[in-house]
mmCIF file as Biopython writes it, N, C-alpha, C and O atoms, coordinates in Angstrom:
data_model
#
loop_
_atom_site.group_PDB
_atom_site.id
_atom_site.type_symbol
_atom_site.label_atom_id
_atom_site.label_alt_id
_atom_site.label_comp_id
_atom_site.label_asym_id
_atom_site.label_entity_id
_atom_site.label_seq_id
_atom_site.pdbx_PDB_ins_code
_atom_site.Cartn_x
_atom_site.Cartn_y
_atom_site.Cartn_z
_atom_site.occupancy
_atom_site.B_iso_or_equiv
_atom_site.auth_seq_id
_atom_site.auth_asym_id
_atom_site.pdbx_PDB_model_num
ATOM 1   N N  . MET A ? 1  ? -45.794 28.733 13.514 1.0 0.0 1  A 1 
ATOM 2   C CA . MET A ? 1  ? -45.478 27.342 13.776 1.0 0.0 1  A 1 
ATOM 3   C C  . MET A ? 1  ? -46.469 26.800 14.804 1.0 0.0 1  A 1 
ATOM 4   O O  . MET A ? 1  ? -46.725 27.428 15.831 1.0 0.0 1  A 1 
ATOM 5   N N  . VAL A ? 2  ? -47.011 25.644 14.516 1.0 0.0 2  A 1 
ATOM 6   C CA . VAL A ? 2  ? -47.995 25.006 15.388 1.0 0.0 2  A 1 
ATOM 7   C C  . VAL A ? 2  ? -47.300 24.473 16.641 1.0 0.0 2  A 1 
ATOM 8   O O  . VAL A ? 2  ? -46.379 23.664 16.533 1.0 0.0 2  A 1 
ATOM 9   N N  . PRO A ? 3  ? -47.730 24.919 17.838 1.0 0.0 3  A 1 
ATOM 10  C CA . PRO A ? 3  ? -47.086 24.468 19.062 1.0 0.0 3  A 1 
ATOM 11  C C  . PRO A ? 3  ? -47.635 23.144 19.593 1.0 0.0 3  A 1 
ATOM 12  O O  . PRO A ? 3  ? -46.886 22.338 20.146 1.0 0.0 3  A 1 
ATOM 13  N N  . ASP A ? 4  ? -48.940 22.918 19.425 1.0 0.0 4  A 1 
ATOM 14  C CA . ASP A ? 4  ? -49.595 21.711 19.919 1.0 0.0 4  A 1 
ATOM 15  C C  . ASP A ? 4  ? -50.938 21.580 19.210 1.0 0.0 4  A 1 
ATOM 16  O O  . ASP A ? 4  ? -51.277 22.417 18.373 1.0 0.0 4  A 1 
ATOM 17  N N  . LEU A ? 5  ? -51.697 20.553 19.531 1.0 0.0 5  A 1 
ATOM 18  C CA . LEU A ? 5  ? -52.950 20.279 18.817 1.0 0.0 5  A 1 
ATOM 19  C C  . LEU A ? 5  ? -53.950 21.424 18.930 1.0 0.0 5  A 1 
ATOM 20  O O  . LEU A ? 5  ? -54.392 21.952 17.909 1.0 0.0 5  A 1 
ATOM 21  N N  . ARG A ? 6  ? -54.309 21.811 20.122 1.0 0.0 6  A 1 
ATOM 22  C CA . ARG A ? 6  ? -55.332 22.859 20.295 1.0 0.0 6  A 1 
ATOM 23  C C  . ARG A ? 6  ? -54.826 24.222 19.856 1.0 0.0 6  A 1 
ATOM 24  O O  . ARG A ? 6  ? -55.530 24.952 19.159 1.0 0.0 6  A 1 
ATOM 25  N N  . GLY A ? 7  ? -53.628 24.566 20.255 1.0 0.0 7  A 1 
ATOM 26  C CA . GLY A ? 7  ? -53.059 25.845 19.830 1.0 0.0 7  A 1 
ATOM 27  C C  . GLY A ? 7  ? -52.872 25.897 18.332 1.0 0.0 7  A 1 
ATOM 28  O O  . GLY A ? 7  ? -53.079 26.936 17.706 1.0 0.0 7  A 1 
ATOM 29  N N  . GLY A ? 8  ? -52.480 24.773 17.760 1.0 0.0 8  A 1 
ATOM 30  C CA . GLY A ? 8  ? -52.279 24.698 16.314 1.0 0.0 8  A 1 
ATOM 31  C C  . GLY A ? 8  ? -53.563 24.878 15.538 1.0 0.0 8  A 1 
ATOM 32  O O  . GLY A ? 8  ? -53.573 25.509 14.481 1.0 0.0 8  A 1 
ATOM 33  N N  . PHE A ? 9  ? -54.653 24.325 16.059 1.0 0.0 9  A 1 
ATOM 34  C CA . PHE A ? 9  ? -55.934 24.493 15.384 1.0 0.0 9  A 1 
ATOM 35  C C  . PHE A ? 9  ? -56.349 25.958 15.418 1.0 0.0 9  A 1 
ATOM 36  O O  . PHE A ? 9  ? -56.932 26.457 14.455 1.0 0.0 9  A 1 
ATOM 37  N N  . SER A ? 10 ? -56.058 26.647 16.507 1.0 0.0 10 A 1 
ATOM 38  C CA . SER A ? 10 ? -56.328 28.083 16.588 1.0 0.0 10 A 1 
ATOM 39  C C  . SER A ? 10 ? -55.512 28.848 15.558 1.0 0.0 10 A 1 
ATOM 40  O O  . SER A ? 10 ? -56.023 29.771 14.924 1.0 0.0 10 A 1 
ATOM 41  N N  . HIS A ? 11 ? -54.247 28.473 15.382 1.0 0.0 11 A 1 
ATOM 42  C CA . HIS A ? 11 ? -53.406 29.092 14.353 1.0 0.0 11 A 1 
ATOM 43  C C  . HIS A ? 11 ? -54.020 28.872 12.975 1.0 0.0 11 A 1 
ATOM 44  O O  . HIS A ? 11 ? -54.073 29.786 12.153 1.0 0.0 11 A 1 
ATOM 45  N N  . LEU A ? 12 ? -54.478 27.662 12.737 1.0 0.0 12 A 1 
ATOM 46  C CA . LEU A ? 12 ? -55.042 27.310 11.439 1.0 0.0 12 A 1 
ATOM 47  C C  . LEU A ? 12 ? -56.308 28.109 11.147 1.0 0.0 12 A 1 
ATOM 48  O O  . LEU A ? 12 ? -56.475 28.606 10.033 1.0 0.0 12 A 1 
ATOM 49  N N  . ILE A ? 13 ? -57.186 28.239 12.109 1.0 0.0 13 A 1 
ATOM 50  C CA . ILE A ? 13 ? -58.413 29.012 11.919 1.0 0.0 13 A 1 
ATOM 51  C C  . ILE A ? 13 ? -58.081 30.482 11.662 1.0 0.0 13 A 1 
ATOM 52  O O  . ILE A ? 13 ? -58.688 31.116 10.799 1.0 0.0 13 A 1 
ATOM 53  N N  . ALA A ? 14 ? -57.128 31.016 12.404 1.0 0.0 14 A 1 
ATOM 54  C CA . ALA A ? 14 ? -56.724 32.406 12.184 1.0 0.0 14 A 1 
ATOM 55  C C  . ALA A ? 14 ? -56.185 32.592 10.766 1.0 0.0 14 A 1 
ATOM 56  O O  . ALA A ? 14 ? -56.493 33.587 10.111 1.0 0.0 14 A 1 
ATOM 57  N N  . ALA A ? 15 ? -55.391 31.650 10.296 1.0 0.0 15 A 1 
ATOM 58  C CA . ALA A ? 15 ? -54.836 31.732 8.940  1.0 0.0 15 A 1 
ATOM 59  C C  . ALA A ? 15 ? -55.937 31.639 7.888  1.0 0.0 15 A 1 
ATOM 60  O O  . ALA A ? 15 ? -55.882 32.330 6.871  1.0 0.0 15 A 1 
ATOM 61  N N  . LEU A ? 16 ? -56.927 30.796 8.123  1.0 0.0 16 A 1 
ATOM 62  C CA . LEU A ? 16 ? -58.017 30.630 7.162  1.0 0.0 16 A 1 
ATOM 63  C C  . LEU A ? 16 ? -58.905 31.866 7.082  1.0 0.0 16 A 1 
ATOM 64  O O  . LEU A ? 16 ? -59.485 32.139 6.032  1.0 0.0 16 A 1 
ATOM 65  N N  . THR A ? 17 ? -59.018 32.610 8.165  1.0 0.0 17 A 1 
ATOM 66  C CA . THR A ? 17 ? -59.889 33.785 8.168  1.0 0.0 17 A 1 
ATOM 67  C C  . THR A ? 17 ? -59.154 35.069 7.796  1.0 0.0 17 A 1 
ATOM 68  O O  . THR A ? 17 ? -59.793 36.082 7.513  1.0 0.0 17 A 1 
ATOM 69  N N  . ALA A ? 18 ? -57.839 35.042 7.792  1.0 0.0 18 A 1 
ATOM 70  C CA . ALA A ? 18 ? -57.053 36.233 7.446  1.0 0.0 18 A 1 
ATOM 71  C C  . ALA A ? 18 ? -57.120 36.510 5.951  1.0 0.0 18 A 1 
ATOM 72  O O  . ALA A ? 18 ? -57.312 35.604 5.141  1.0 0.0 18 A 1 
ATOM 73  N N  . GLU A ? 19 ? -56.958 37.776 5.607  1.0 0.0 19 A 1 
ATOM 74  C CA . GLU A ? 19 ? -56.878 38.135 4.197  1.0 0.0 19 A 1 
ATOM 75  C C  . GLU A ? 19 ? -55.461 37.875 3.710  1.0 0.0 19 A 1 
ATOM 76  O O  . GLU A ? 19 ? -54.501 37.982 4.473  1.0 0.0 19 A 1 
ATOM 77  N N  . GLY A ? 20 ? -55.342 37.535 2.439  1.0 0.0 20 A 1 
ATOM 78  C CA . GLY A ? 20 ? -54.021 37.277 1.867  1.0 0.0 20 A 1 
ATOM 79  C C  . GLY A ? 20 ? -53.551 35.868 2.150  1.0 0.0 20 A 1 
ATOM 80  O O  . GLY A ? 20 ? -54.332 34.986 2.505  1.0 0.0 20 A 1 
ATOM 81  N N  . ARG A ? 21 ? -52.267 35.681 1.986  1.0 0.0 21 A 1 
ATOM 82  C CA . ARG A ? 21 ? -51.667 34.355 2.148  1.0 0.0 21 A 1 
ATOM 83  C C  . ARG A ? 21 ? -51.079 34.204 3.542  1.0 0.0 21 A 1 
ATOM 84  O O  . ARG A ? 21 ? -50.399 35.104 4.033  1.0 0.0 21 A 1 
ATOM 85  N N  . SER A ? 22 ? -51.334 33.088 4.168  1.0 0.0 22 A 1 
ATOM 86  C CA . SER A ? 22 ? -50.782 32.775 5.485  1.0 0.0 22 A 1 
ATOM 87  C C  . SER A ? 22 ? -49.979 31.492 5.384  1.0 0.0 22 A 1 
ATOM 88  O O  . SER A ? 22 ? -50.277 30.621 4.567  1.0 0.0 22 A 1 
ATOM 89  N N  . THR A ? 23 ? -48.967 31.385 6.214  1.0 0.0 23 A 1 
ATOM 90  C CA . THR A ? 23 ? -48.158 30.176 6.265  1.0 0.0 23 A 1 
ATOM 91  C C  . THR A ? 23 ? -48.245 29.587 7.669  1.0 0.0 23 A 1 
ATOM 92  O O  . THR A ? 23 ? -47.982 30.263 8.664  1.0 0.0 23 A 1 
ATOM 93  N N  . VAL A ? 24 ? -48.617 28.319 7.725  1.0 0.0 24 A 1 
ATOM 94  C CA . VAL A ? 24 ? -48.688 27.605 9.002  1.0 0.0 24 A 1 
ATOM 95  C C  . VAL A ? 24 ? -47.779 26.392 8.865  1.0 0.0 24 A 1 
ATOM 96  O O  . VAL A ? 24 ? -47.969 25.572 7.967  1.0 0.0 24 A 1 
ATOM 97  N N  . SER A ? 25 ? -46.801 26.275 9.741  1.0 0.0 25 A 1 
ATOM 98  C CA . SER A ? 25 ? -45.881 25.144 9.658  1.0 0.0 25 A 1 
ATOM 99  C C  . SER A ? 25 ? -46.098 24.194 10.835 1.0 0.0 25 A 1 
ATOM 100 O O  . SER A ? 25 ? -46.718 24.545 11.840 1.0 0.0 25 A 1 
ATOM 101 N N  . ASN A ? 26 ? -45.577 23.006 10.680 1.0 0.0 26 A 1 
ATOM 102 C CA . ASN A ? 26 ? -45.682 21.942 11.679 1.0 0.0 26 A 1 
ATOM 103 C C  . ASN A ? 26 ? -47.128 21.455 11.836 1.0 0.0 26 A 1 
ATOM 104 O O  . ASN A ? 26 ? -47.552 21.107 12.938 1.0 0.0 26 A 1 
ATOM 105 N N  . VAL A ? 27 ? -47.884 21.434 10.727 1.0 0.0 27 A 1 
ATOM 106 C CA . VAL A ? 27 ? -49.298 21.071 10.775 1.0 0.0 27 A 1 
ATOM 107 C C  . VAL A ? 27 ? -49.534 19.572 10.950 1.0 0.0 27 A 1 
ATOM 108 O O  . VAL A ? 27 ? -50.676 19.151 11.135 1.0 0.0 27 A 1 
ATOM 109 N N  . GLY A ? 28 ? -48.504 18.779 10.897 1.0 0.0 28 A 1 
ATOM 110 C CA . GLY A ? 28 ? -48.650 17.345 11.124 1.0 0.0 28 A 1 
ATOM 111 C C  . GLY A ? 28 ? -49.280 17.054 12.473 1.0 0.0 28 A 1 
ATOM 112 O O  . GLY A ? 28 ? -50.007 16.073 12.628 1.0 0.0 28 A 1 
ATOM 113 N N  . ILE A ? 29 ? -48.999 17.910 13.449 1.0 0.0 29 A 1 
ATOM 114 C CA . ILE A ? 29 ? -49.587 17.758 14.781 1.0 0.0 29 A 1 
ATOM 115 C C  . ILE A ? 29 ? -51.105 17.850 14.686 1.0 0.0 29 A 1 
ATOM 116 O O  . ILE A ? 29 ? -51.814 17.074 15.327 1.0 0.0 29 A 1 
ATOM 117 N N  . ILE A ? 30 ? -51.609 18.785 13.897 1.0 0.0 30 A 1 
ATOM 118 C CA . ILE A ? 30 ? -53.053 18.978 13.770 1.0 0.0 30 A 1 
ATOM 119 C C  . ILE A ? 30 ? -53.682 17.808 13.018 1.0 0.0 30 A 1 
ATOM 120 O O  . ILE A ? 30 ? -54.705 17.273 13.444 1.0 0.0 30 A 1 
ATOM 121 N N  . SER A ? 31 ? -53.077 17.415 11.911 1.0 0.0 31 A 1 
ATOM 122 C CA . SER A ? 31 ? -53.685 16.378 11.072 1.0 0.0 31 A 1 
ATOM 123 C C  . SER A ? 31 ? -53.793 15.032 11.793 1.0 0.0 31 A 1 
ATOM 124 O O  . SER A ? 31 ? -54.661 14.224 11.461 1.0 0.0 31 A 1 
ATOM 125 N N  . ARG A ? 32 ? -52.927 14.786 12.769 1.0 0.0 32 A 1 
ATOM 126 C CA . ARG A ? 32 ? -53.027 13.540 13.534 1.0 0.0 32 A 1 
ATOM 127 C C  . ARG A ? 32 ? -54.194 13.553 14.504 1.0 0.0 32 A 1 
ATOM 128 O O  . ARG A ? 32 ? -54.666 12.497 14.924 1.0 0.0 32 A 1 
ATOM 129 N N  . GLY A ? 33 ? -54.670 14.757 14.867 1.0 0.0 33 A 1 
ATOM 130 C CA . GLY A ? 33 ? -55.730 14.864 15.849 1.0 0.0 33 A 1 
ATOM 131 C C  . GLY A ? 33 ? -57.137 14.949 15.276 1.0 0.0 33 A 1 
ATOM 132 O O  . GLY A ? 33 ? -58.119 14.850 16.011 1.0 0.0 33 A 1 
ATOM 133 N N  . TYR A ? 34 ? -57.234 15.134 13.954 1.0 0.0 34 A 1 
ATOM 134 C CA . TYR A ? 34 ? -58.551 15.292 13.338 1.0 0.0 34 A 1 
ATOM 135 C C  . TYR A ? 34 ? -58.655 14.397 12.115 1.0 0.0 34 A 1 
ATOM 136 O O  . TYR A ? 34 ? -57.787 14.431 11.242 1.0 0.0 34 A 1 
ATOM 137 N N  . GLU A ? 35 ? -59.704 13.603 12.045 1.0 0.0 35 A 1 
ATOM 138 C CA . GLU A ? 35 ? -59.905 12.687 10.930 1.0 0.0 35 A 1 
ATOM 139 C C  . GLU A ? 35 ? -60.190 13.469 9.651  1.0 0.0 35 A 1 
ATOM 140 O O  . GLU A ? 35 ? -61.045 14.354 9.641  1.0 0.0 35 A 1 
ATOM 141 N N  . ASN A ? 36 ? -59.473 13.145 8.571  1.0 0.0 36 A 1 
ATOM 142 C CA . ASN A ? 36 ? -59.658 13.732 7.246  1.0 0.0 36 A 1 
ATOM 143 C C  . ASN A ? 36 ? -59.639 15.261 7.281  1.0 0.0 36 A 1 
ATOM 144 O O  . ASN A ? 36 ? -60.477 15.904 6.649  1.0 0.0 36 A 1 
ATOM 145 N N  . LEU A ? 37 ? -58.695 15.842 8.008  1.0 0.0 37 A 1 
ATOM 146 C CA . LEU A ? 37 ? -58.621 17.291 8.154  1.0 0.0 37 A 1 
ATOM 147 C C  . LEU A ? 37 ? -58.478 17.989 6.811  1.0 0.0 37 A 1 
ATOM 148 O O  . LEU A ? 37 ? -59.191 18.955 6.542  1.0 0.0 37 A 1 
ATOM 149 N N  . VAL A ? 38 ? -57.576 17.522 5.969  1.0 0.0 38 A 1 
ATOM 150 C CA . VAL A ? 38 ? -57.355 18.167 4.674  1.0 0.0 38 A 1 
ATOM 151 C C  . VAL A ? 38 ? -58.620 18.130 3.824  1.0 0.0 38 A 1 
ATOM 152 O O  . VAL A ? 38 ? -58.977 19.138 3.214  1.0 0.0 38 A 1 
ATOM 153 N N  . GLY A ? 39 ? -59.298 17.001 3.773  1.0 0.0 39 A 1 
ATOM 154 C CA . GLY A ? 39 ? -60.533 16.891 3.000  1.0 0.0 39 A 1 
ATOM 155 C C  . GLY A ? 39 ? -61.610 17.830 3.504  1.0 0.0 39 A 1 
ATOM 156 O O  . GLY A ? 39 ? -62.332 18.428 2.706  1.0 0.0 39 A 1 
ATOM 157 N N  . LYS A ? 40 ? -61.727 17.968 4.801  1.0 0.0 40 A 1 
ATOM 158 C CA . LYS A ? 40 ? -62.726 18.861 5.380  1.0 0.0 40 A 1 
ATOM 159 C C  . LYS A ? 40 ? -62.399 20.320 5.072  1.0 0.0 40 A 1 
ATOM 160 O O  . LYS A ? 40 ? -63.293 21.108 4.766  1.0 0.0 40 A 1 
ATOM 161 N N  . LEU A ? 41 ? -61.123 20.675 5.153  1.0 0.0 41 A 1 
ATOM 162 C CA . LEU A ? 41 ? -60.727 22.048 4.841  1.0 0.0 41 A 1 
ATOM 163 C C  . LEU A ? 41 ? -60.920 22.357 3.356  1.0 0.0 41 A 1 
ATOM 164 O O  . LEU A ? 41 ? -61.353 23.453 3.002  1.0 0.0 41 A 1 
ATOM 165 N N  . GLU A ? 42 ? -60.604 21.411 2.503  1.0 0.0 42 A 1 
ATOM 166 C CA . GLU A ? 42 ? -60.829 21.604 1.065  1.0 0.0 42 A 1 
ATOM 167 C C  . GLU A ? 42 ? -62.313 21.777 0.770  1.0 0.0 42 A 1 
ATOM 168 O O  . GLU A ? 42 ? -62.678 22.572 -0.096 1.0 0.0 42 A 1 
ATOM 169 N N  . ALA A ? 43 ? -63.174 21.048 1.473  1.0 0.0 43 A 1 
ATOM 170 C CA . ALA A ? 43 ? -64.617 21.179 1.278  1.0 0.0 43 A 1 
ATOM 171 C C  . ALA A ? 43 ? -65.105 22.576 1.640  1.0 0.0 43 A 1 
ATOM 172 O O  . ALA A ? 43 ? -66.125 23.037 1.129  1.0 0.0 43 A 1 
ATOM 173 N N  . LEU A ? 44 ? -64.372 23.247 2.524  1.0 0.0 44 A 1 
ATOM 174 C CA . LEU A ? 44 ? -64.703 24.624 2.897  1.0 0.0 44 A 1 
ATOM 175 C C  . LEU A ? 44 ? -64.079 25.647 1.948  1.0 0.0 44 A 1 
ATOM 176 O O  . LEU A ? 44 ? -64.325 26.846 2.078  1.0 0.0 44 A 1 
ATOM 177 N N  . GLY A ? 45 ? -63.276 25.180 1.001  1.0 0.0 45 A 1 
ATOM 178 C CA . GLY A ? 45 ? -62.657 26.078 0.024  1.0 0.0 45 A 1 
ATOM 179 C C  . GLY A ? 45 ? -61.219 26.450 0.331  1.0 0.0 45 A 1 
ATOM 180 O O  . GLY A ? 45 ? -60.651 27.307 -0.346 1.0 0.0 45 A 1 
ATOM 181 N N  . ALA A ? 46 ? -60.620 25.828 1.329  1.0 0.0 46 A 1 
ATOM 182 C CA . ALA A ? 46 ? -59.229 26.125 1.676  1.0 0.0 46 A 1 
ATOM 183 C C  . ALA A ? 46 ? -58.287 25.564 0.613  1.0 0.0 46 A 1 
ATOM 184 O O  . ALA A ? 46 ? -58.532 24.496 0.052  1.0 0.0 46 A 1 
ATOM 185 N N  . GLN A ? 47 ? -57.228 26.283 0.351  1.0 0.0 47 A 1 
ATOM 186 C CA . GLN A ? 47 ? -56.189 25.822 -0.563 1.0 0.0 47 A 1 
ATOM 187 C C  . GLN A ? 47 ? -54.896 25.740 0.233  1.0 0.0 47 A 1 
ATOM 188 O O  . GLN A ? 47 ? -54.669 26.518 1.159  1.0 0.0 47 A 1 
ATOM 189 N N  . TYR A ? 48 ? -54.060 24.791 -0.140 1.0 0.0 48 A 1 
ATOM 190 C CA . TYR A ? 48 ? -52.809 24.640 0.595  1.0 0.0 48 A 1 
ATOM 191 C C  . TYR A ? 48 ? -51.685 24.244 -0.357 1.0 0.0 48 A 1 
ATOM 192 O O  . TYR A ? 48 ? -51.906 23.708 -1.442 1.0 0.0 48 A 1 
ATOM 193 N N  . ILE A ? 49 ? -50.488 24.531 0.096  1.0 0.0 49 A 1 
ATOM 194 C CA . ILE A ? 49 ? -49.284 24.141 -0.624 1.0 0.0 49 A 1 
ATOM 195 C C  . ILE A ? 49 ? -48.379 23.459 0.384  1.0 0.0 49 A 1 
ATOM 196 O O  . ILE A ? 49 ? -48.101 24.006 1.451  1.0 0.0 49 A 1 
ATOM 197 N N  . ILE A ? 50 ? -47.926 22.277 0.048  1.0 0.0 50 A 1 
ATOM 198 C CA . ILE A ? 50 ? -46.992 21.563 0.916  1.0 0.0 50 A 1 
ATOM 199 C C  . ILE A ? 50 ? -45.589 21.865 0.418  1.0 0.0 50 A 1 
ATOM 200 O O  . ILE A ? 50 ? -45.241 21.566 -0.725 1.0 0.0 50 A 1 
ATOM 201 N N  . GLU A ? 51 ? -44.799 22.454 1.279  1.0 0.0 51 A 1 
ATOM 202 C CA . GLU A ? 51 ? -43.413 22.769 0.939  1.0 0.0 51 A 1 
ATOM 203 C C  . GLU A ? 51 ? -42.503 21.827 1.714  1.0 0.0 51 A 1 
ATOM 204 O O  . GLU A ? 51 ? -42.741 21.553 2.891  1.0 0.0 51 A 1 
ATOM 205 N N  . GLY A ? 52 ? -41.494 21.347 1.075  1.0 0.0 52 A 1 
ATOM 206 C CA . GLY A ? 52 ? -40.642 20.419 1.785  1.0 0.0 52 A 1 
ATOM 207 C C  . GLY A ? 52 ? -39.302 20.444 1.356  1.0 0.0 52 A 1 
ATOM 208 O O  . GLY A ? 52 ? -38.472 19.701 1.880  1.0 0.0 52 A 1 
#
């Protein structure tokens, strides 16, 4: 779970570099702090699933 903007970005990077599937929740905090975050991550090859 993302605790704050900077800590959450660290969680996200760790999840992106880990092998297998990772789950990061509360990412709304991160997306508010970075312009077009999802588009930039997709450009790097990241895949995501929004569960709700």
